[in-house]
C-alpha positions as CSV (number, residue, x, y, z in Angstrom):
1,M,128.5,89.5,30.0
2,A,127.7,90.3,26.4
3,D,127.0,93.8,25.1
4,S,123.7,94.2,23.4
5,G,124.1,97.8,22.5
6,S,122.1,100.7,23.9
7,A,118.3,101.0,23.5
8,E,116.7,104.1,22.0
9,A,115.7,106.7,24.5
10,G,112.0,107.5,24.8
11,A,110.5,104.3,23.7
12,A,107.3,104.5,21.6
13,E,104.1,104.6,23.6
14,L,101.7,101.8,23.3
15,A,97.9,101.7,23.3
16,P,96.6,100.3,26.7
17,H,95.7,96.9,25.0
18,E,98.8,96.5,22.9
19,P,101.5,94.3,24.4
20,G,105.1,95.4,24.4
21,D,108.2,93.3,24.5
22,F,107.7,92.4,28.2
23,D,104.2,91.0,27.7
24,R,105.1,89.3,24.4
25,D,108.2,87.7,25.8
26,T,106.6,86.5,29.1
27,A,103.4,85.2,27.3
28,V,102.3,81.6,28.2
29,Q,99.9,79.5,26.2
30,L,97.6,76.9,27.9
31,E,98.1,73.4,26.4
32,E,96.5,71.0,28.9
33,E,94.4,71.3,32.0
34,S,92.7,69.2,34.7
35,A,90.8,70.1,37.8
36,S,94.0,71.1,39.7
37,T,96.8,71.2,37.1
38,R,97.7,73.3,34.0
39,R,100.4,72.9,31.4
40,F,101.6,76.0,29.6
41,A,104.0,76.5,26.6
42,A,106.2,79.5,26.4
43,D,109.4,80.7,24.7
44,V,112.5,82.1,26.4
45,S,113.7,85.2,24.6
46,D,117.4,85.8,24.1
47,G,116.7,89.5,24.5
48,W,116.3,89.1,28.3
49,R,119.7,87.5,28.9
50,A,121.7,88.4,31.9
51,G,125.2,87.0,31.7
52,R,125.2,83.3,31.1
53,G,121.5,82.8,31.1
54,P,118.0,84.4,31.1
55,H,117.4,87.2,33.6
56,G,116.0,85.7,36.9
57,G,113.3,88.4,37.2
58,Y,112.2,87.7,33.6
59,L,111.7,84.0,34.4
60,A,109.9,85.0,37.6
61,A,107.4,87.1,35.6
62,M,106.8,84.2,33.2
63,L,106.2,81.8,36.1
64,L,103.9,84.3,37.8
65,R,101.9,84.7,34.7
66,A,101.3,81.0,34.5
67,L,100.4,80.8,38.2
68,T,98.0,83.8,37.9
69,E,96.2,82.2,34.9
70,T,95.9,79.0,37.0
71,V,94.3,80.8,39.9
72,A,91.9,82.5,37.5
73,E,90.2,84.4,40.4
74,P,90.4,88.2,40.0
75,A,89.9,88.7,43.7
76,R,93.0,86.7,44.6
77,S,96.3,88.5,44.1
78,P,99.8,87.1,44.4
79,R,101.1,87.6,47.9
80,S,104.2,85.4,47.9
81,L,106.4,83.8,45.3
82,T,109.5,81.7,45.9
83,I,111.6,80.3,43.1
84,H,114.6,78.0,43.1
85,Y,116.6,78.3,39.9
86,T,118.1,74.9,39.1
87,R,119.4,75.3,35.5
88,A,119.6,78.2,33.1
89,P,117.3,77.5,30.1
90,Q,118.4,78.3,26.6
91,P,116.5,80.6,24.3
92,G,113.6,78.7,22.9
93,P,110.6,76.6,24.0
94,I,109.9,75.7,27.6
95,T,107.0,74.2,29.5
96,I,105.5,75.4,32.8
97,E,103.4,72.9,34.8
98,T,101.3,74.5,37.6
99,K,99.3,72.8,40.3
100,L,96.7,74.1,42.8
101,E,98.0,72.5,45.9
102,R,95.3,73.8,48.1
103,V,92.4,76.2,47.5
104,G,90.9,77.7,50.7
105,R,88.0,80.1,51.1
106,S,90.4,83.1,50.8
107,L,93.9,81.8,50.0
108,S,95.3,79.5,47.3
109,T,98.6,77.7,47.4
110,L,100.2,76.7,44.1
111,S,103.4,75.1,42.8
112,A,105.0,75.4,39.4
113,R,107.7,73.6,37.4
114,M,109.6,75.1,34.5
115,E,111.2,72.6,32.2
116,Q,113.1,72.5,28.9
117,D,113.7,69.4,27.0
118,G,112.6,67.4,30.0
119,R,115.1,69.1,32.3
120,L,114.0,71.1,35.4
121,T,115.0,74.7,35.2
122,A,113.0,76.3,38.0
123,L,110.7,75.3,40.9
124,A,108.2,77.7,42.4
125,L,105.7,77.9,45.3
126,S,103.2,80.8,45.5
127,A,100.3,82.1,47.6
128,F,97.4,84.1,46.2
129,S,94.8,85.7,48.5
130,V,92.1,88.2,48.8
131,P,92.7,91.2,51.0
132,W,92.1,90.6,54.7
133,S,90.8,93.2,57.2
134,G,92.9,94.1,60.2
135,P,95.2,96.7,61.7
136,E,97.2,98.9,59.2
137,I,100.6,99.5,60.8
138,S,103.9,100.4,59.1
139,D,107.3,101.1,60.6
140,I,108.9,101.0,57.1
141,E,109.7,104.3,55.4
142,M,110.7,104.9,51.8
143,P,114.3,106.1,51.5
144,P,114.4,109.9,51.1
145,V,115.5,110.5,47.4
146,A,115.0,113.1,44.7
147,P,111.8,112.4,42.6
148,P,112.1,110.7,39.2
149,E,112.8,112.7,36.1
150,D,110.7,112.7,33.0
151,S,113.5,111.0,30.9
152,R,112.9,107.4,29.9
153,E,116.3,106.6,28.6
154,A,117.0,102.9,28.8
155,G,120.2,101.6,30.4
156,S,122.0,100.4,33.5
157,L,124.8,101.3,35.9
158,I,127.1,99.2,33.7
159,K,128.1,101.4,30.8
160,H,130.2,98.9,28.9
161,G,129.3,95.3,28.3
162,A,125.8,95.6,29.8
163,P,123.7,92.5,29.4
164,P,120.9,92.4,26.9
165,F,118.0,92.7,29.4
166,T,119.1,96.2,30.3
167,R,117.8,97.6,27.0
168,H,114.3,97.0,28.4
169,I,114.7,99.1,31.6
170,V,114.8,102.7,32.7
171,L,117.1,103.4,35.6
172,Q,117.6,106.7,37.4
173,P,120.2,106.0,40.2
174,R,119.5,107.6,43.6
175,I,121.2,105.4,46.2
176,G,124.8,104.3,46.4
177,G,128.0,105.1,44.6
178,M,129.5,103.9,41.3
179,P,130.0,100.1,40.8
180,F,133.3,98.4,40.5
181,A,135.0,101.2,42.4
182,S,136.7,98.6,44.8
183,A,136.0,101.2,47.5
184,E,134.9,100.5,51.1
185,Q,131.3,101.5,50.3
186,P,128.2,99.6,51.4
187,M,126.8,96.9,49.1
188,E,123.7,99.0,48.6
189,L,122.1,100.7,45.6
190,G,118.8,101.9,44.4
191,G,117.0,104.2,42.0
192,W,113.8,104.9,40.0
193,L,113.1,101.9,37.8
194,G,110.7,101.1,35.0
195,L,110.3,99.4,31.7
196,A,111.6,101.4,28.7
197,E,108.4,100.6,26.8
198,P,105.7,102.2,29.0
199,R,103.4,99.7,30.5
200,P,100.9,99.8,33.5
201,L,102.5,98.6,36.7
202,D,101.3,95.2,38.0
203,A,102.6,92.2,39.9
204,L,104.3,90.8,36.8
205,A,106.4,93.9,36.4
206,L,107.2,93.9,40.2
207,A,108.5,90.3,39.9
208,F,110.9,91.4,37.2
209,F,112.0,94.6,39.1
210,T,113.0,92.7,42.2
211,D,116.0,91.3,40.3
212,A,116.6,94.2,37.8
213,L,119.3,96.1,39.6
214,I,122.9,95.0,39.4
215,P,124.0,92.6,42.1
216,A,124.9,94.4,45.3
217,P,128.4,93.0,45.5
218,F,129.3,94.9,42.3
219,M,129.5,98.0,44.5
220,R,132.7,96.5,46.0
221,T,134.1,94.2,43.3
222,P,136.4,95.5,40.6
223,A,134.5,93.7,37.8
224,P,131.1,92.3,37.0
225,N,131.5,88.6,38.1
226,P,128.8,86.2,37.0
227,A,126.1,86.1,39.8
228,P,123.4,83.5,39.2
229,T,120.5,83.5,41.6
230,I,119.9,80.3,43.6
231,D,116.6,81.3,45.1
232,L,114.4,84.4,45.0
233,T,111.4,85.1,47.4
234,I,109.1,88.0,46.6
235,H,106.4,89.3,49.0
236,F,103.8,91.4,47.2
237,R,102.6,93.9,49.7
238,T,99.9,95.7,47.6
239,A,97.4,94.0,45.4
240,L,98.3,95.1,41.8
241,A,97.7,91.9,39.8
242,R,94.1,92.8,38.8
243,D,94.2,96.5,39.5
244,P,97.4,97.8,37.9
245,S,98.5,101.4,38.1
246,P,96.7,103.4,35.4
247,D,99.9,105.4,34.6
248,P,102.1,103.5,32.1
249,H,104.9,106.0,32.7
250,E,105.1,105.4,36.5
251,L,108.5,104.5,37.8
252,V,109.1,102.7,41.1
253,L,111.9,103.1,43.6
254,A,113.9,99.9,43.9
255,H,116.4,99.5,46.7
256,I,118.6,96.5,47.5
257,R,121.2,95.8,50.2
258,G,123.7,93.0,50.6
259,G,125.6,92.2,53.8
260,L,127.7,89.1,53.5
261,I,129.7,87.3,50.8
262,H,130.9,83.9,52.2
263,E,131.9,80.6,50.6
264,G,130.8,82.0,47.2
265,F,127.3,83.0,48.3
266,F,125.7,86.4,49.0
267,E,122.3,87.6,49.9
268,E,120.3,90.6,48.9
269,D,117.3,92.2,50.6
270,G,115.1,94.4,48.4
271,S,112.2,96.8,48.6
272,I,110.1,98.4,45.8
273,W,108.1,101.6,46.5
274,A,105.6,103.6,44.5
275,A,106.3,107.3,44.1
276,D,103.7,108.1,46.8
277,G,105.6,106.0,49.4
278,T,103.4,102.9,49.2
279,L,105.5,99.7,49.7
280,L,104.7,97.5,46.8
281,A,107.0,94.5,47.2
282,Q,109.9,93.1,49.3
283,S,112.4,90.5,48.2
284,R,115.2,88.4,49.4
285,Q,117.6,86.2,47.3
286,L,120.6,84.0,47.7
287,A,123.0,84.1,44.8
288,L,126.5,82.9,43.8
289,L,129.4,85.2,43.0
290,L,131.5,83.2,40.5
291,P,135.0,84.0,39.3
292,S,134.9,86.2,36.2
């Protein structure tokens, strides 16, 4: 992994309408459209690299932005997003083609293809829906951790050789020990997470956050092996796409846990919580742990 240097602590605040790096670097531009399809142009920024290619959560946010613009119905928020990463794109232009596979009275199902130079880099399926009425039951509790601090210093648990995308995040560790300790500790970690450049919390940010912590196996391995994501599924449990948090300084609690590394593959289960205990998103991914 390349070292991008550390970001400045206390990033400058932005006006509510002014895009920061995240919004600029995940922007998509509509090029063509039909009744059920859209074609968007976008640019992959080298500033969001993680190891050998762009950060998976960064690409997820870009895909979700194109899908959200395709739905174009404020009442329908993203509920599910599954992405298969087929090839790491290089920094530069890409295209995203979206399709409304089915539009029901309350729920829309869409697909998306991300390509670069005619080569497939990612495939996605998603569901957008209005809220439904019904029982409200939860047996899931937020892990008991100390509240977030006021500091917004950018960084990661990797202090040397951190990948470039880490300069965009704030992380305050709360769960798990130190990585690369080669100790018999759980493949589990978590902490308060946010963007270094304050920005209201929405589904795009959640998509990025689901993959923003270091891979869970790093809690057991002696070094940061390359760990490309094969597939990532995100379930958005609270509608934030059209009604983002009004507080641009809000941090979320991200928690991931791994259980098995076998034949080169490992899985991670993740949860993201608001500070008030609201479950915002759940995720699961399959990834490869490659030799360093």
